[in-house]
Backbone as JSON, one array per atom type, in Angstrom:
{
  "sequence": "MNFKQLTKSSPRGLLRFALRLPIFLYKVHLGWVLGDRFLILRHVGRKSKQWRQVVLEVVKHDLLTGTYTIASGWGEKSDWFLNVLAHPEVEIIVGTRHFKAVAGQLTSLQAEAVLHEYAEQHPFAFHELAGLLVESQTHDPGVLIELMANKIPLLELICKKENK",
  "N": [[-37.9, 50.4, -4.74], [-35.61, 53.01, -5.03], [-32.69, 54.96, -3.98], [-32.84, 57.5, -5.19], [-35.62, 57.78, -5.7], [-36.53, 57.54, -3.1], [-35.48, 59.78, -1.86], [-36.5, 62.07, -3.04], [-38.12, 63.91, -1.78], [-38.71, 65.17, 1.56], [-39.48, 62.75, 4.14], [-42.86, 61.66, 4.41], [-46.17, 61.27, 5.83], [-46.94, 57.97, 6.86], [-44.31, 56.95, 6.84], [-42.84, 59.12, 7.84], [-43.99, 59.25, 10.4], [-43.16, 56.75, 11.44], [-40.39, 57.13, 11.41], [-40.14, 59.13, 13.28], [-41.1, 58.02, 15.59], [-39.21, 56.88, 17.47], [-38.37, 59.25, 18.8], [-40.56, 59.84, 20.37], [-40.38, 57.67, 22.13], [-38.08, 58.39, 23.55], [-39.03, 60.76, 24.72], [-40.89, 59.82, 26.56], [-39.24, 58.66, 28.34], [-38.24, 56.16, 27.59], [-36.1, 55.67, 25.99], [-33.94, 54.01, 26.42], [-34.76, 51.56, 25.54], [-34.06, 51.43, 22.9], [-31.41, 50.96, 23.0], [-27.82, 51.1, 22.45], [-27.69, 51.42, 19.76], [-29.05, 53.5, 18.62], [-29.44, 57.07, 18.69], [-30.43, 60.26, 20.05], [-30.16, 63.2, 18.32], [-29.66, 66.43, 19.08], [-29.95, 69.57, 17.72], [-29.24, 72.88, 16.38], [-31.43, 74.73, 14.38], [-30.61, 75.91, 11.15], [-31.88, 78.06, 9.96], [-34.1, 78.79, 11.59], [-32.97, 78.94, 14.09], [-33.79, 77.56, 16.26], [-33.92, 74.86, 18.64], [-33.77, 71.57, 17.43], [-34.58, 68.08, 16.94], [-33.62, 64.71, 16.19], [-33.83, 61.2, 15.72], [-31.29, 58.91, 15.21], [-29.54, 56.19, 13.63], [-26.73, 54.66, 15.15], [-23.78, 54.34, 13.57], [-21.21, 53.73, 14.26], [-19.62, 53.37, 17.4], [-17.06, 54.51, 19.21], [-15.56, 53.29, 21.88], [-13.23, 53.96, 23.26], [-12.61, 56.66, 22.63], [-15.05, 57.84, 22.91], [-16.55, 58.77, 20.81], [-19.23, 59.07, 18.46], [-20.48, 57.82, 15.4], [-22.52, 58.79, 12.76], [-24.91, 58.56, 10.05], [-26.18, 60.3, 7.18], [-28.84, 59.3, 5.79], [-30.55, 60.43, 3.9], [-28.87, 61.86, 2.43], [-26.9, 64.78, 1.48], [-28.8, 66.75, 1.51], [-30.47, 66.6, 3.62], [-32.33, 68.04, 6.24], [-31.49, 68.02, 9.0], [-28.8, 67.38, 8.7], [-27.77, 69.55, 7.2], [-28.29, 71.54, 9.08], [-26.55, 70.79, 11.17], [-24.07, 71.04, 9.93], [-24.03, 73.8, 9.68], [-24.17, 74.58, 12.35], [-22.18, 73.14, 14.33], [-22.0, 72.5, 17.06], [-23.55, 70.34, 19.14], [-26.01, 68.34, 20.89], [-26.28, 65.11, 22.3], [-28.24, 62.24, 23.03], [-28.04, 59.14, 24.4], [-29.6, 56.3, 25.13], [-29.93, 56.62, 28.47], [-28.02, 58.49, 28.83], [-26.54, 61.72, 28.46], [-24.92, 63.97, 26.35], [-22.75, 66.7, 25.41], [-21.53, 67.62, 22.24], [-19.28, 67.9, 19.43], [-19.69, 68.14, 16.0], [-18.31, 66.69, 13.04], [-17.63, 66.25, 9.6], [-16.84, 63.2, 7.97], [-14.2, 62.19, 5.75], [-14.35, 60.68, 2.45], [-12.66, 58.42, 2.42], [-12.32, 57.91, 5.17], [-14.98, 57.39, 5.78], [-15.39, 55.05, 4.28], [-13.83, 53.21, 5.74], [-15.24, 53.13, 8.18], [-17.75, 52.23, 7.28], [-17.04, 49.73, 6.3], [-16.41, 48.37, 8.65], [-18.96, 48.48, 9.84], [-20.42, 46.94, 8.0], [-19.28, 44.44, 8.46], [-20.02, 43.97, 11.13], [-22.81, 44.16, 11.1], [-24.12, 42.58, 8.9], [-26.6, 41.93, 7.59], [-28.26, 44.22, 8.0], [-26.59, 46.09, 6.73], [-26.63, 45.25, 4.0], [-29.36, 45.54, 3.43], [-29.73, 48.32, 3.81], [-27.88, 49.29, 1.91], [-29.1, 48.39, -0.42], [-31.32, 50.07, -0.48], [-30.18, 52.64, -0.51], [-28.15, 53.01, -2.44], [-27.7, 52.95, -5.96], [-27.16, 50.15, -7.59], [-26.19, 47.16, -9.24], [-24.65, 45.28, -8.14], [-23.65, 42.97, -5.56], [-21.42, 42.96, -4.18], [-19.71, 43.62, -1.3], [-17.48, 45.37, -1.01], [-17.62, 47.11, -3.24], [-20.14, 48.22, -2.79], [-19.67, 49.51, -0.35], [-17.84, 51.49, -1.13], [-19.45, 52.96, -2.93], [-21.47, 53.83, -1.18], [-19.99, 55.36, 0.65], [-19.29, 57.52, -0.9], [-21.72, 58.64, -1.45], [-23.39, 58.85, 0.79], [-23.23, 60.97, 3.41], [-21.16, 60.87, 6.3], [-21.03, 61.65, 9.72], [-18.97, 62.46, 12.47], [-19.4, 62.49, 15.89], [-17.97, 64.12, 18.37], [-17.71, 63.66, 21.63], [-17.93, 65.78, 24.47], [-18.16, 65.87, 27.5], [-19.99, 63.83, 29.81], [-23.2, 64.96, 30.68], [-25.01, 65.54, 33.62]],
  "CA": [[-37.67, 51.82, -4.51], [-34.19, 53.29, -4.9], [-32.32, 56.16, -3.24], [-33.34, 58.7, -5.88], [-37.05, 57.86, -5.44], [-36.72, 57.7, -1.66], [-35.01, 61.07, -1.37], [-37.02, 63.2, -3.81], [-38.63, 64.89, -0.82], [-38.65, 64.72, 2.94], [-40.46, 61.7, 4.4], [-44.22, 62.12, 4.73], [-47.16, 60.27, 6.22], [-46.6, 56.84, 7.71], [-42.86, 56.86, 6.94], [-42.42, 60.18, 8.77], [-44.43, 58.81, 11.73], [-42.27, 55.65, 11.86], [-39.06, 57.67, 11.65], [-40.19, 59.99, 14.47], [-41.55, 57.24, 16.75], [-38.2, 56.8, 18.53], [-38.35, 60.48, 19.59], [-41.6, 59.65, 21.38], [-39.84, 56.77, 23.15], [-37.19, 59.19, 24.4], [-39.82, 61.72, 25.49], [-41.53, 59.13, 27.68], [-38.14, 58.06, 29.09], [-38.03, 54.77, 27.18], [-35.02, 55.65, 25.0], [-33.07, 52.88, 26.71], [-35.26, 50.41, 24.76], [-33.35, 51.45, 21.62], [-30.03, 50.55, 23.25], [-26.76, 51.96, 21.94], [-27.73, 51.45, 18.28], [-29.71, 54.73, 18.19], [-29.25, 58.22, 19.56], [-31.14, 61.5, 19.69], [-29.26, 64.3, 17.99], [-30.28, 67.74, 19.27], [-29.16, 70.52, 16.94], [-29.87, 74.18, 16.16], [-31.86, 74.96, 12.99], [-29.79, 76.92, 10.48], [-32.72, 79.23, 9.65], [-34.95, 79.15, 12.72], [-32.14, 79.07, 15.3], [-34.48, 76.82, 17.32], [-33.43, 73.5, 18.83], [-34.47, 70.49, 16.73], [-34.04, 66.78, 17.29], [-33.87, 63.6, 15.3], [-33.24, 59.95, 16.17], [-30.47, 58.34, 14.14], [-28.81, 54.97, 13.96], [-25.3, 54.8, 15.38], [-23.02, 53.49, 12.65], [-20.05, 53.27, 15.04], [-19.35, 54.02, 18.68], [-15.69, 54.22, 19.66], [-15.58, 53.31, 23.35], [-12.02, 54.6, 23.79], [-12.67, 58.11, 22.47], [-16.4, 58.31, 23.2], [-17.17, 59.36, 19.62], [-20.3, 58.35, 17.76], [-20.54, 58.12, 13.97], [-23.88, 58.68, 12.24], [-24.99, 58.76, 8.6], [-27.35, 61.0, 6.67], [-29.43, 58.44, 4.77], [-31.17, 61.26, 2.86], [-27.8, 62.58, 1.75], [-26.47, 66.11, 1.89], [-29.9, 67.72, 1.55], [-31.26, 66.38, 4.83], [-32.36, 69.25, 7.08], [-30.66, 67.91, 10.19], [-27.41, 67.39, 8.26], [-27.44, 70.94, 6.88], [-28.27, 72.28, 10.35], [-25.35, 70.45, 11.92], [-22.94, 71.67, 9.24], [-24.08, 75.23, 10.0], [-23.98, 74.74, 13.8], [-21.66, 71.83, 14.73], [-22.15, 72.24, 18.5], [-24.79, 69.59, 19.26], [-26.2, 67.51, 22.08], [-26.77, 63.78, 21.96], [-28.76, 61.42, 24.12], [-27.95, 57.71, 24.07], [-30.22, 55.64, 26.27], [-30.18, 57.6, 29.53], [-26.85, 59.36, 28.92], [-26.69, 62.98, 27.73], [-23.6, 64.53, 26.08], [-22.52, 67.77, 24.45], [-20.57, 67.11, 21.27], [-18.98, 68.7, 18.25], [-19.82, 67.28, 14.82], [-17.43, 66.92, 11.91], [-17.89, 65.31, 8.51], [-15.74, 62.31, 7.6], [-13.83, 62.13, 4.33], [-14.8, 59.43, 1.82], [-11.8, 57.32, 2.87], [-12.69, 57.61, 6.55], [-16.32, 56.79, 5.72], [-15.23, 53.68, 3.8], [-13.33, 52.39, 6.84], [-16.34, 52.97, 9.13], [-18.78, 51.39, 6.66], [-16.5, 48.37, 6.23], [-16.62, 47.82, 10.0], [-20.4, 48.32, 10.01], [-20.83, 45.8, 7.17], [-18.84, 43.21, 9.13], [-20.76, 43.78, 12.37], [-24.24, 44.1, 10.84], [-24.2, 42.29, 7.46], [-27.97, 41.98, 7.06], [-28.66, 45.63, 7.96], [-25.8, 46.77, 5.7], [-27.14, 44.92, 2.65], [-30.69, 46.16, 3.27], [-29.53, 49.76, 3.63], [-27.2, 49.5, 0.63], [-30.11, 48.2, -1.46], [-32.17, 51.26, -0.5], [-29.48, 53.91, -0.61], [-27.3, 53.15, -3.63], [-28.18, 52.3, -7.18], [-26.13, 49.26, -8.08], [-26.62, 45.78, -9.47], [-23.7, 44.39, -7.47], [-23.82, 42.6, -4.15], [-20.06, 42.97, -3.65], [-19.65, 44.59, -0.2], [-16.45, 46.38, -1.25], [-18.16, 48.09, -4.18], [-21.24, 48.91, -2.11], [-19.07, 50.41, 0.65], [-17.28, 52.64, -1.85], [-20.57, 53.76, -3.43], [-22.14, 54.48, -0.05], [-19.09, 56.36, 1.23], [-19.3, 58.69, -1.77], [-23.07, 59.18, -1.59], [-24.01, 59.05, 2.1], [-22.26, 61.63, 4.3], [-21.05, 60.41, 7.68], [-20.56, 62.65, 10.68], [-18.44, 61.98, 13.73], [-19.79, 63.32, 17.01], [-16.93, 64.04, 19.38], [-18.34, 64.03, 22.9], [-17.12, 66.56, 25.42], [-18.26, 65.09, 28.72], [-21.38, 63.48, 30.13], [-23.97, 65.89, 31.51], [-25.87, 64.8, 34.57]],
  "C": [[-36.16, 52.03, -4.33], [-33.97, 54.62, -4.18], [-32.91, 57.42, -3.88], [-34.84, 58.87, -5.62], [-37.32, 58.16, -3.97], [-36.42, 59.1, -1.18], [-35.51, 62.26, -2.18], [-37.56, 64.29, -2.91], [-38.46, 64.33, 0.59], [-39.72, 63.65, 3.18], [-41.8, 62.27, 4.85], [-45.05, 60.94, 5.23], [-46.64, 59.22, 7.17], [-45.09, 56.71, 7.9], [-42.34, 57.9, 7.92], [-42.79, 59.79, 10.21], [-43.48, 57.74, 12.27], [-40.88, 56.18, 12.2], [-39.02, 58.54, 12.92], [-40.64, 59.25, 15.73], [-40.48, 57.11, 17.83], [-38.09, 58.07, 19.37], [-39.39, 60.39, 20.7], [-41.09, 58.74, 22.5], [-38.9, 57.51, 24.1], [-37.99, 60.15, 25.28], [-40.51, 61.09, 26.69], [-40.51, 58.29, 28.48], [-37.97, 56.57, 28.82], [-36.95, 54.65, 26.11], [-34.07, 54.49, 25.19], [-33.48, 51.63, 25.93], [-34.5, 50.29, 23.44], [-31.88, 51.05, 21.77], [-29.03, 51.57, 22.74], [-26.75, 52.05, 20.42], [-28.37, 52.73, 17.75], [-29.39, 55.84, 19.17], [-30.18, 59.34, 19.12], [-30.06, 62.53, 19.44], [-30.06, 65.59, 18.14], [-29.37, 68.76, 18.6], [-29.94, 71.81, 16.73], [-30.2, 74.32, 14.68], [-31.08, 76.11, 12.37], [-30.58, 78.19, 10.15], [-33.47, 79.71, 10.88], [-34.17, 79.48, 13.98], [-32.79, 78.39, 16.51], [-33.86, 75.43, 17.43], [-34.35, 72.51, 18.12], [-33.87, 69.17, 17.2], [-34.47, 65.72, 16.31], [-33.21, 62.36, 15.92], [-32.53, 59.32, 14.98], [-29.81, 57.05, 14.6], [-27.34, 55.3, 14.16], [-24.6, 53.81, 14.46], [-21.81, 52.91, 13.38], [-20.0, 54.06, 16.34], [-17.98, 53.57, 19.13], [-15.66, 54.39, 21.18], [-14.37, 54.03, 23.94], [-12.11, 56.12, 23.74], [-14.03, 58.69, 22.83], [-17.09, 58.94, 22.0], [-18.23, 58.44, 19.04], [-20.26, 58.78, 16.3], [-21.95, 57.83, 13.5], [-23.86, 58.97, 10.74], [-26.26, 59.51, 8.25], [-27.9, 60.2, 5.49], [-30.1, 59.21, 3.64], [-30.13, 62.16, 2.19], [-27.55, 63.97, 2.29], [-27.6, 67.14, 1.94], [-30.8, 67.54, 2.76], [-31.18, 67.62, 5.72], [-31.43, 69.13, 8.29], [-29.19, 67.99, 9.82], [-26.95, 68.82, 7.95], [-27.38, 71.8, 8.14], [-26.97, 72.04, 11.11], [-24.1, 71.02, 11.25], [-22.87, 73.16, 9.58], [-23.76, 75.49, 11.47], [-23.49, 73.4, 14.36], [-21.71, 71.52, 16.23], [-23.52, 71.6, 18.7], [-24.87, 68.93, 20.63], [-26.69, 66.15, 21.6], [-27.25, 63.09, 23.23], [-28.7, 59.98, 23.62], [-28.46, 56.97, 25.29], [-30.58, 56.68, 27.32], [-29.02, 58.58, 29.7], [-27.0, 60.57, 28.0], [-25.29, 63.6, 27.58], [-23.7, 65.79, 25.22], [-21.44, 67.25, 23.52], [-20.34, 68.14, 20.18], [-18.98, 67.75, 17.06], [-18.82, 67.68, 13.74], [-17.67, 65.86, 10.86], [-16.64, 64.49, 8.2], [-15.44, 62.43, 6.11], [-14.36, 60.81, 3.77], [-13.97, 58.24, 2.29], [-12.11, 56.93, 4.31], [-14.05, 56.91, 6.59], [-16.24, 55.33, 5.26], [-14.79, 52.75, 4.92], [-14.45, 52.11, 7.85], [-17.41, 52.04, 8.56], [-18.32, 49.94, 6.52], [-16.72, 47.66, 7.57], [-18.1, 47.55, 10.26], [-20.9, 47.08, 9.24], [-20.44, 44.48, 7.8], [-19.69, 42.92, 10.38], [-22.26, 43.56, 12.15], [-24.49, 43.78, 9.36], [-25.61, 42.39, 6.88], [-28.43, 43.43, 6.93], [-27.89, 46.38, 6.88], [-26.35, 46.5, 4.31], [-28.52, 45.51, 2.4], [-30.56, 47.66, 3.01], [-28.87, 50.07, 2.29], [-28.19, 49.37, -0.52], [-31.03, 49.4, -1.59], [-31.43, 52.52, -0.92], [-28.57, 54.08, -1.82], [-27.87, 52.37, -4.8], [-27.05, 51.47, -7.75], [-26.71, 47.87, -8.25], [-25.74, 44.79, -8.71], [-24.12, 44.09, -6.04], [-22.45, 42.54, -3.47], [-19.95, 44.04, -2.55], [-18.62, 45.7, -0.43], [-16.92, 47.49, -2.18], [-19.27, 48.9, -3.52], [-20.72, 49.91, -1.06], [-18.53, 51.66, -0.02], [-18.39, 53.55, -2.37], [-21.26, 54.52, -2.3], [-21.29, 55.6, 0.54], [-19.06, 57.65, 0.4], [-20.67, 59.34, -1.88], [-23.71, 59.58, -0.26], [-23.0, 59.71, 3.03], [-22.33, 61.06, 5.71], [-20.48, 61.53, 8.53], [-20.05, 61.94, 11.92], [-18.83, 62.99, 14.8], [-18.79, 63.12, 18.14], [-17.5, 64.57, 20.69], [-17.38, 64.77, 23.8], [-17.09, 65.81, 26.74], [-19.73, 64.85, 29.02], [-21.99, 64.55, 31.02], [-24.85, 65.08, 32.44], [-27.19, 65.49, 34.71]]
}
């Protein structure tokens, strides 16, 4: 299965259940089980104006600035991604910590730098994701990083301060 097949429509059935299972963990106060590798992104729907939430993998967490970088694996047509572009004021929950943040999209060059770091820190996960998300016969990390940076939008979440 490639990116084009995977992203023809929103996830359904068992895949949707599996992708939403981490939200359940957060609802029953077990979000800490996911560690710092995942976060809940709370955002306002661009049409409904209602709060929505999704659990996403953290691609990078900058401890000095407190920013989190996330990726839209379903590309620019993902509902949460479109919502955040329309309303960049968001909330995030990481483990037991809750933050207000402002989202901004990274350029392709910035995304390449972040993905290079991710590939070094998580080589197995990077190659698995690259195999799903980009159509390429190469296994060259440099080429895969460039392809992913141009296809998969990355957002930086700039945290304001921790809410108690």
